[in-house]
C-alpha positions, 0 to 999 in steps of 0.5 A: 768582835763578840762580847764575852759572855757574862759569868753566872755570878753577874747574871744572878746579880743582874736578875736579882737586882732587876727583881729587887728594883722592880719591887722597889719601884712598885713599892715607891709608887704605891707609897707615893700614892699613899702619901699623896692621899694621906697628905691631901686628907691632911691638907683638907683637914687643915682647911676645915680646921681653919674655917671652923676656927675662923667662924667661931672666932667671928661669931664669939668676938666683939670686934666687928673689924675683921680682915677680909683677905689674909695669908695663913702663912706670913709672907706667902700667898700659897694659903689664903683666907677670905672673909665675906660679910653682907654689904661689904665688898668682896676681896678679889681672889683667883677662884670663883666661889660657888653658891654652896658650901663645901670643897671645890677646885678652881684655877689651881686652888683647893678651896673650902667654903663655910657659911656662918651666921653673918659671914662666909669664910673661904680657906684655900690652898694653892695646888702647886704648893700642895704638890711641891709639899708632896714631892718633898715628902716623896724625895725625903722618902727616897733619900731615906730608902737610898742607904737601905737599897745600897746595903741590900745590893751589898748584901746580895753581892756577898750572898751570891759570892758565898753561895757560888763559893762551892762552884769556885772550889770545884773549878779549882779542884778540876783545874789543879789536876794532872793530865793523867789523873782520872780519879773520880771527883768527890761528890760528898759535901757538894751542894745539891745543884753541883752533884749532877755536874760532879756525877756527869764529870765522873762518868766522863772520866770513867769513859776516858779511863775505859778507852785508855785501858782499851787502847793499852790492851790493843797496843799490848796485843798488837805488840804480841802479835808482831813479835813472832814474825819479826823474830822469825825474820830476824832469825831467818836466812836471806839468800841472794844471787851474786853477780858474774858468770858463775852464780852462787848463793850467799847467805847471811844472818840478819 
């Protein structure tokens, strides 16, 4: 069983929503890339701030006893701070430190190394934690965009309904006509896209009216041509021969 064809309204709705969806997905992808870049820069700035603040505190402080491995966030190990001093054992960390300062990635960590006068400070972020934070930001963006998309779909449906209302009115006008009503459809006030349709229908109705006029003239001429022979036949005499020994002609009026 073949499927019923889609209406123009549904086709337009699908086409518009498809274009909007593609544009929205492209916008979300670009926004996600922008958020990822901006949050990565923000996280790196945080590493820079923690490293510089720690070095400044160590160089200006009077207490030589400093923590050598602490979590920046209490109760979490997603952000770590390691302080290395000459002659002291280095705390174990998941990454392998290079010999130069700067940013580096190793074993799933984003690490910043900074050297002070008497110590080396390393501040690290777990990259899985950074990705989860970025994912939360993207989800929050999608949640905020969701109602906007719903309102957009509703607005598109209403706009299509209003835009196609003249077509529905024209269809109702044609459906409400009688079988003998061949008068032309009014073209004034119709949308520009509907005028060719109304003009074509008016031409079709005019051709039908002409054919019906030709048919009426043909019937009238045929009736006129047949009227004289029929009248002659009705007014004439029909003779027929009777049966029997003596033949005689009998005539009767029809």
